[in-house]
Backbone bond lengths (Angstrom), bond angles and torsions (degrees), N, CA, C in turn:
res aa  C-N    CA-C-N  psi(-1)  N-CA   C-N-CA  omega(-1)  CA-C   N-CA-C  phi
1 M - - - 1.453 - - 1.522 108.60 -
2 Q 1.294 115.70 134.17 1.446 120.60 176.29 1.520 109.76 -92.96
3 T 1.317 114.99 156.23 1.461 119.97 -176.96 1.522 111.61 -61.77
4 R 1.307 117.91 -32.39 1.465 119.42 -176.68 1.516 112.45 -69.95
5 Q 1.322 118.37 -16.65 1.462 121.97 178.55 1.527 112.71 -88.99
6 F 1.324 117.08 -16.89 1.463 120.02 -173.28 1.529 114.14 -60.48
7 P 1.336 120.85 -42.16 1.473 118.38 -179.93 1.529 113.39 -57.99
8 F 1.322 116.98 -36.54 1.463 120.00 179.43 1.531 110.81 -69.23
9 I 1.326 116.63 -39.79 1.458 120.96 177.43 1.527 110.07 -67.25
10 A 1.331 117.13 -40.84 1.467 121.15 178.67 1.524 110.77 -63.03
11 L 1.318 116.73 -39.14 1.463 120.21 178.07 1.526 110.49 -63.08
12 G 1.321 116.75 -42.48 1.459 120.20 177.67 1.525 112.00 -62.68
13 F 1.349 116.66 -44.75 1.460 120.45 177.01 1.524 110.94 -61.04
14 G 1.318 116.46 -42.42 1.460 120.06 -179.24 1.512 112.37 -62.34
15 I 1.317 116.45 -40.75 1.462 119.86 179.77 1.529 110.33 -67.65
16 V 1.330 116.44 -43.94 1.462 119.80 179.93 1.527 110.95 -65.68
17 L 1.322 117.40 -46.96 1.459 120.27 -178.49 1.523 112.05 -70.47
18 G 1.318 117.53 -27.62 1.459 120.45 175.13 1.511 111.28 -65.46
19 G 1.320 116.53 -38.13 1.459 120.30 176.49 1.518 111.89 -68.33
20 V 1.330 116.71 -34.99 1.465 120.47 178.97 1.516 110.51 -67.73
21 S 1.336 116.79 -43.99 1.465 118.49 -175.95 1.528 111.99 -72.08
22 V 1.338 117.67 -25.17 1.464 119.52 178.46 1.521 110.89 -86.93
23 A 1.335 117.22 -48.05 1.464 120.44 -175.22 1.521 111.53 -69.55
24 G 1.331 116.86 -37.53 1.450 119.17 -177.63 1.514 113.38 -97.72
25 A 1.319 117.48 26.27 1.463 120.62 -174.32 1.524 112.13 -61.09
26 T 1.304 117.32 -34.99 1.464 118.58 -179.60 1.519 111.77 -94.53
27 M 1.331 118.00 -14.18 1.454 120.85 -176.21 1.528 112.91 -94.24
28 L 1.312 118.01 -24.74 1.457 121.82 -177.54 1.523 110.60 -94.25
29 P 1.324 117.20 144.43 1.469 119.53 175.64 1.528 111.21 -65.83
30 L 1.315 115.47 160.22 1.454 121.53 -176.10 1.522 112.20 -59.61
31 L 1.314 118.07 -45.66 1.460 120.86 -178.52 1.520 111.17 -62.73
32 T 1.314 117.91 -37.00 1.463 121.61 177.79 1.519 110.44 -65.22
33 R 1.321 116.88 -43.00 1.471 119.75 178.16 1.524 111.45 -63.43
34 L 1.340 117.32 -37.85 1.461 120.61 177.80 1.533 111.14 -66.58
35 I 1.318 117.24 -41.84 1.463 120.65 179.35 1.518 110.76 -65.47
36 V 1.328 117.35 -41.76 1.469 120.76 178.12 1.519 110.09 -62.20
37 A 1.323 117.61 -44.85 1.461 120.92 -179.61 1.523 111.18 -64.57
38 E 1.327 117.48 -40.50 1.459 120.72 -179.63 1.525 111.44 -68.42
39 F 1.316 117.22 -45.77 1.457 120.98 179.61 1.526 110.77 -62.23
40 A 1.329 116.29 -46.03 1.458 120.12 -179.80 1.525 111.29 -65.06
41 F 1.331 117.76 -36.41 1.462 120.28 176.82 1.519 110.79 -60.38
42 F 1.335 116.82 -49.39 1.458 119.55 -178.29 1.523 112.34 -64.23
43 V 1.323 117.46 -42.66 1.469 120.49 -179.29 1.522 110.81 -63.72
44 T 1.326 118.00 -46.50 1.466 120.20 -178.15 1.529 111.82 -72.38
45 A 1.323 118.17 -33.19 1.465 119.77 177.06 1.530 110.38 -66.55
46 I 1.320 117.32 -41.68 1.466 120.24 176.96 1.529 110.01 -65.90
47 G 1.332 117.07 -38.44 1.461 120.29 176.31 1.519 112.58 -61.61
48 A 1.322 116.77 -41.34 1.465 120.45 177.47 1.525 110.87 -65.59
49 F 1.321 116.94 -42.21 1.464 120.80 179.09 1.530 111.15 -60.95
50 I 1.311 116.36 -46.09 1.465 119.62 -178.96 1.524 110.71 -66.65
51 A 1.328 117.97 -39.63 1.464 120.80 179.06 1.526 111.03 -63.02
52 F 1.334 117.55 -44.27 1.466 119.48 179.93 1.524 111.50 -70.57
53 R 1.328 117.81 -30.80 1.461 120.66 175.09 1.529 110.79 -68.15
54 Q 1.321 117.26 -37.34 1.460 120.64 176.58 1.526 111.00 -66.02
55 I 1.321 116.66 -38.14 1.466 119.94 176.56 1.524 109.83 -62.52
56 R 1.328 116.38 -43.07 1.463 120.67 179.72 1.531 111.61 -64.63
57 D 1.318 117.26 -41.08 1.460 120.82 -175.11 1.519 113.52 -81.16
58 H 1.332 118.09 -36.95 1.460 120.89 -171.41 1.520 114.31 -115.60
59 G 1.289 118.08 1.72 1.455 120.69 179.75 1.519 112.07 96.23
60 M 1.314 114.49 171.19 1.461 121.73 -174.32 1.526 110.26 -76.76
61 A 1.302 115.93 120.62 1.460 122.63 172.28 1.531 106.79 -124.02
62 P 1.320 117.40 129.79 1.469 119.30 -176.32 1.526 113.41 -57.07
63 S 1.320 117.05 -37.11 1.472 118.64 -179.04 1.525 111.36 -65.99
64 H 1.329 117.36 -39.16 1.460 120.20 178.68 1.525 111.16 -71.00
65 L 1.316 116.89 -36.86 1.461 120.56 179.02 1.530 110.89 -65.04
66 L 1.329 117.06 -48.03 1.457 120.22 -179.82 1.523 111.63 -66.00
67 T 1.328 116.99 -39.09 1.456 120.37 178.57 1.520 110.74 -66.02
68 G 1.330 117.47 -41.83 1.462 121.21 178.67 1.513 112.52 -63.65
69 I 1.319 116.31 -43.11 1.468 120.23 179.15 1.527 110.59 -66.52
70 A 1.332 116.50 -42.22 1.466 119.85 179.59 1.528 111.03 -65.30
71 C 1.331 117.27 -41.63 1.469 120.12 178.44 1.527 110.95 -65.31
72 A 1.329 117.36 -40.23 1.466 120.34 178.49 1.529 110.88 -64.63
73 A 1.328 116.58 -41.17 1.463 119.84 178.74 1.531 111.21 -65.71
74 L 1.331 116.67 -41.10 1.459 119.45 177.45 1.527 111.44 -66.37
75 A 1.323 117.17 -37.93 1.470 120.10 178.33 1.525 109.92 -62.54
76 L 1.315 117.07 -42.94 1.458 120.58 177.18 1.527 110.66 -63.32
77 W 1.334 117.26 -42.48 1.457 120.74 -179.71 1.523 110.79 -63.42
78 F 1.342 117.55 -43.22 1.462 120.17 179.24 1.523 111.74 -67.38
79 A 1.318 117.54 -35.59 1.468 119.89 176.84 1.527 110.33 -63.93
80 L 1.315 116.94 -45.77 1.461 120.59 178.98 1.524 111.50 -66.63
81 R 1.313 116.46 -36.49 1.465 121.08 178.07 1.535 110.39 -65.27
82 G 1.328 116.47 -42.63 1.462 120.20 178.49 1.516 112.22 -65.95
83 I 1.329 116.83 -40.12 1.463 120.40 178.22 1.527 110.87 -66.56
84 A 1.318 116.59 -36.20 1.461 119.69 179.79 1.532 111.89 -67.71
85 L 1.315 118.15 -22.06 1.472 120.85 -179.67 1.528 112.28 -80.36
86 W 1.329 118.53 -18.08 1.466 119.90 -174.59 1.520 114.67 -62.80
87 P 1.320 121.90 -39.72 1.469 118.79 -179.73 1.535 113.41 -63.55
88 L 1.328 117.63 -19.07 1.458 119.91 -179.26 1.505 108.91 -71.18
């Protein structure tokens, strides 16, 4: 895998894991939901970082911009989702 492909893969993981953490919210144990949220946060945050670094290095490409924004939004959502699980 090349580094330039990682943001797209991270976006796919984020979408899949986002569906798991929402759909299985009552079926999965708390620790599993926390691990899923943490893993997805790190993967999507790294994907956003790499996408924005590619934009900086190689110029503006719409696919990289949209992927970076989507990964950043998913990273924020997973961070908030993980924080919301702590009081449980």
